[in-house]
N, C-alpha and C positions, 0 to 999 in steps of 0.2 A: 439423417433428417435434415430438412432445410426449414428456415423460419423467416418470416417477414419482420419479426421483432428484432430490436437491437440486441446484440450479443456482447457481453462483457466477460473478460477473463480476469479473475481476482485471485491474487496469490495470498496465502496465509488466511484463507477464508473461514476456517473451521470455528474459530473462537474469538472472543474479545472484540476488538474494533473490526477485524475482518468480517466476522459474522454480522455485525451491525451494518456494515456496508452492503453485504450481500442481501440482507433482509430489506434494506431501503431500496436498493436498485431493483430487486425483484418486485417490490410493491409498486415501483414506478413503471413496471411493465417490461423490464429487460429479461432476456434469457441469460443464464449464467453458466460459465465454466468455473468451477470452484476447486482451486488448488489447496492441498494440504500436505504436510510432511508426515507427522506422526499422530495427529489427533483424529484417528479414524472414528472413534465412537462419537465425538462431537460433530464430525463432518457428516456422518450418516444421519444423525439426529436432525441437523440443520436441513440437509437435503430432503429428508422425509417430510418435514414441516412445509418446505417450499413446494414440494410435489403435490401435497394435499391441496394447496391453494391453486396451483396451475400445473397439471400433469405434463411431463415432457419438457420442463423448463430448466432443468439443471443437469450438469455433467460433472461428476467428481473425478479429479485428477490428482493422483499421489505422485510426489517427486521430491527429491532432495535438490534444492536450488543451487547448492554448491557444486553439484555434478553438472558441468557445462553442457554435456550432450542432452540432458533432459529439457533444456530451455526451448530449443526449437521444436522439440517433441510436444511440449504443452500447447504451443500455438497450432501445430499441425493437427493434433487431436481435436482441438476446439473447432477449427475450420472444417475438418473432416466430418465432424458430428453435425454442426449447425449450418455449414455452407457459407459462413461469413464470420467476421470479427469486427466489431465497431469500437471497442474500447478496451483498454488495459489498465488495471489498477494494481500497482506494485505495492502491496501492503505488507507482505511477509518481511520479518526482521529477525536478526540475531542480536541479542542484548545480554550483556553481562559486564561486570566491572573490569576495567583494564587500566589500572593506575600506572602512570609513568614510573619506571624503575623496576616493575615486575612483569610488564606485558611481554608476551613472547611473539616471535614471528608466526607461529601457528595460529594464535589468537587474531593477529592482524589479518592473516590470509582468510580465516573463517568469516570474520566480520565484514571484510570488504567483499568477499565472494557473494554473500547473501544480500548485503545492504546496498551495494553499488554495482558490482559486476552483473549479477542476475537481472536487475531492472534494465540495465543498458542492453544486454543481449536479448532479453525478452522483447524489448522494444524494437530492436533491429530485426528479429524474426517476424514480429507482427507488422512491421511497417508497410509492406506491400498491401496487406489486407486493410489496414487502417487508412491508408491513402485512398484505396478504392471506395471506402465508406465515408471518407472525410471525417474520420473519427478523432479520438482523443485519448491521452494517457494522463493518469494522475499517479504521482509517486508520493507515498507517505513517508515523510522525513521525521524530524524531531526538533524541538526547540533547542536541544543540546548541539545541533549542527552549527548554530550561531553563537550560543552561549554555553560552552562546554562545562561539565562538572569535573572536578579534579580526578575522580576515580573512574571516569568514563572516557579517557583520552582517545583510545582507538575507536570506540563506538562513535564518539562525536565526529572523528575524522571521517569515518565511513559514511555517516549521514551528511556531512558537509560535501563529500564527493557526490552523493546522490543529488544534492542541490545543483552542483555543477553539471551533472549528467542531465538534469531537467532543463537547464538553460541551453546546453549544447544540443539536445534533441529538439528543443523548440525551434532553434535556428535551422538545424539539419532537415527536419521533417516538414517545416512550413513550406507553402501555405496550406497543405492538405490536412495536416495533423496538428492539433493543439496539444501542448505538453505543459503541465503545471504540477506543482507540489503543494502538499498540505503539511504544515509543521504543528503537530499537537503539543500541548503542554501537559499539565497534570489531568489526564483523562481516566486512566485506570492505574492503580498501584500495581507493582510487580506481583506475580503469583505467590512468591515466597514472603510477601509482606514488605514493609518499609519501616525503617527506624522512626519512631514517633517524633523525635527532634528534627529529623530531616523533613518529614512530612510537614511539620509546622513551619519550617523555614521556607519550603517551596510555596506553601499557601500564602505566607507573608510577602513573597515576591510577586504574587499574582493580584493585580488590582481588583479583579472581581471577587477575590477572597474565597474561592471555592473550587472544588474539583469539577471538571467538565464531565460530559457524558459521551459514550461511544456514538450516540445518535448525533451529537454535534459534528463529529468527523464525517459520519455518513451523509449528513445533509450537505456538507460542504463539497464532498466528492460528487454527490448527485448534481449539485449546481454546476460544478466545473465540467461535467460530462454533458450538460444540457445545452440546448440552443441559446439559453439565456446568457451563457458565457462564451458566445461564438467569437468575440473579439478579445479574448483573454488567453495569452500564451506566455510561457517563460516566467510565470509568476510563482511566488511562494506565499500561500495564505496561512497566516498564523492563527490557529484556533487554540489559544492558550490562555484565555482570560486576561490578556494584556501583559503576560509575563515577559515577552520579548522587549517590552519598553523599559524594563528595569536595568 
């Protein structure tokens, strides 16, 4: 099929922040290519909801982003289905503790493969199509990229690399493609829960004193992809309740 609507490829779109981004961009009128890895049930439920609102507006794509060969395939399938690609949102992320002293090379490779390598090579594969559309890329980073937590050393390094990738791509793909990053703070606690003392500490470091909402990230992504941000590139927007100021 071909479409006159803008098309956005979103990685990690099945759940949590990714699903919020998908719902917001869909409501704004975009057609979506929705990547997921293992969350098949959540992905189908999301796509079913969006299809009810606008039939033919979603494409589900399953892939392990650590598998390099799947990255250009995601772009090719999106363009093959819709006939265009206007934006890329690199939201998928691998996250788990990696304290210095116990971290392994395998953990390093996995975190960097998903959090930094995949966004770069997805952008590289998408670049010709994004240039033709004068499109945009948004990378979802993390406040820990700039203010690491002791037990997240490798994760923080991978997200810091993503910020460098963002700046490098902004220079490399300009003037046709804008590339920016969003660094969330406390938006959702981990699926396995969080130590109450750590939760209290994180909120104490947040000037707004509360947890944010996935919709806060989704709204920021929507703005960065819109014409309202047409002169913004190479930037990192902190959506963290002010935590980066601490």
